[in-house]
N, C-alpha and C positions, 0 to 999 in steps of 0.2 A: 505494499500500500504506500503510495507516494502523496506527499503533501502538495496540494493544489493552491497556487497563490492568487490566482483567478479563476472565479467559477462563473459562468454565463447562464443567466436565468432570466427569460421574459426580456430579451434584446439588451440586456444590462449587464456589465462586467461587476462581479461583486468581489471584494476583498476577502481573500480567504484566511488572513490572520486574525479576522473580527469574529466575536462569538456569533453564533447562528442567528439569534433573534436580531442583534444590531446590524448584521450583514443583510438581512433580507430588508431593513428599512432603506437601504440603498436603491431598491427599485421604485420607481416614481409610482405613487398611488397605493404603496405599502408603508403603513405607519406603524408604529410600536405595538399598538393593540392589534392590529391584522397580523403583524408577524408572529405576536405570542399566541393568536388562535390558530394559526397555520402550524407552529411548531406543535402545539398542543393535539391537534387533529390528527398529526402523523405520529405521534408519541416520540418525538426526537428529544434528545438532551438541549436544552436552550443554551447553555453555557459553553458546549462544545464548539470549537473553532470550525467556521464553514469548511475550510481547507483540508480538515482531518476525516470528514466524511468520506465514506466509500463510494465507488462509482454508482452502485445500485441504489443507494440511498439519495444521492443527487439525482438520479434520473426519476426517483419517485417524487422528490421535492419539486422538481421543474414540471413534471407532468400534473401534479397537484395544483401548482400555482397558474400554470398557463390554460389548464383545460377543465379541472376538476373543482376549482374554487367555489363557484356558484352554487353547487350541489352540496357542499359540507359545511359551508359558513352560513349563519343566519343572514337573512336578507336586511336586517337594520345595521349590519356593519359595512354594508357596500358604499361606496362612494358615488354612485349615481342611481338612486331611486326613481323609479318611474320615468324612465327616459321618455322625454317627449316625443320621439320619433319611432321607437318600437313599443313603448308602454310596459318594458319589463324592468325588473331591478337588475342592475348590472354592476359589475366591479371592474373598473378601467385600470389598464395598467401601462405603464412607460409612455409610448408616442401616443396611444389612445386618449389619455387624459389632456395632453395639449391639443389634440385634433378637437376633441369634443369641446374644450373651452373656446377655441377659436370658432367653431360651428354656432355656439350659444352666443357669443358677441356679435358675429355677423346676422343672426337672426334678430337680435335686440336693434341693431342699427337698420335692418330691413324693415322692421315694424314701426321705428322710430319712436320708440319708448324714451322715457327721460335717461335712462342708463346708456342706452343705445346712442342718443344724441351726444352725451358726455364722451363717450369712447370715440365717437367720429371726431369730435373736435378736439380731442387730446386733453381733454380737462380731467380733474379728479374726479372719481366717480362715486366714492363711497362716503360722501358728507364731509371730506376732510376741509379744512380751512383753505382758502384761495386767496385771501386778501392780500397775505404776505408771502406765501410760499407758492411752489409750484410754477413760478414764472420761467419762460423760456424766451430765448431771443436776446437781442442786443440792449433793449431798455430795461434796465433793472435798476432800481433806486429812484430817487426824486430830485429834481434840479430846482434849486432855490432862486427867487427872483434877485436880481442885483440891487443892492440898497443904493440911493442916490445922495 
């Protein structure tokens, strides 16, 4: 058995020197809670390093994350519940997270809702302060009038 420094799961290179739970959080769309539930569902040791796992276990882990995740994890843990296009509860990973976000923003801009208009103009969207921050371009600051 050889130590694997890099393990590829869900189109992401993971560090084999990290503990299993921490290494799985390197996949976009998998947080600490989801990583713990994946490890518990497969009955793997959470503190064992990812690179120390044998090939069969890594194949099992890879198959579980990429294909069987939605059958074994409860739907309330998914990151995309009631998808507006398919109507299903989904858990998106890696590139799919970015793609879904881009599609959602494009839809908001298309229907011209408030958030969509803010995105289109490049303004802050979530109610942050814009009077003194978030300025772009050459004109930053205030020019005083000359005294006579």
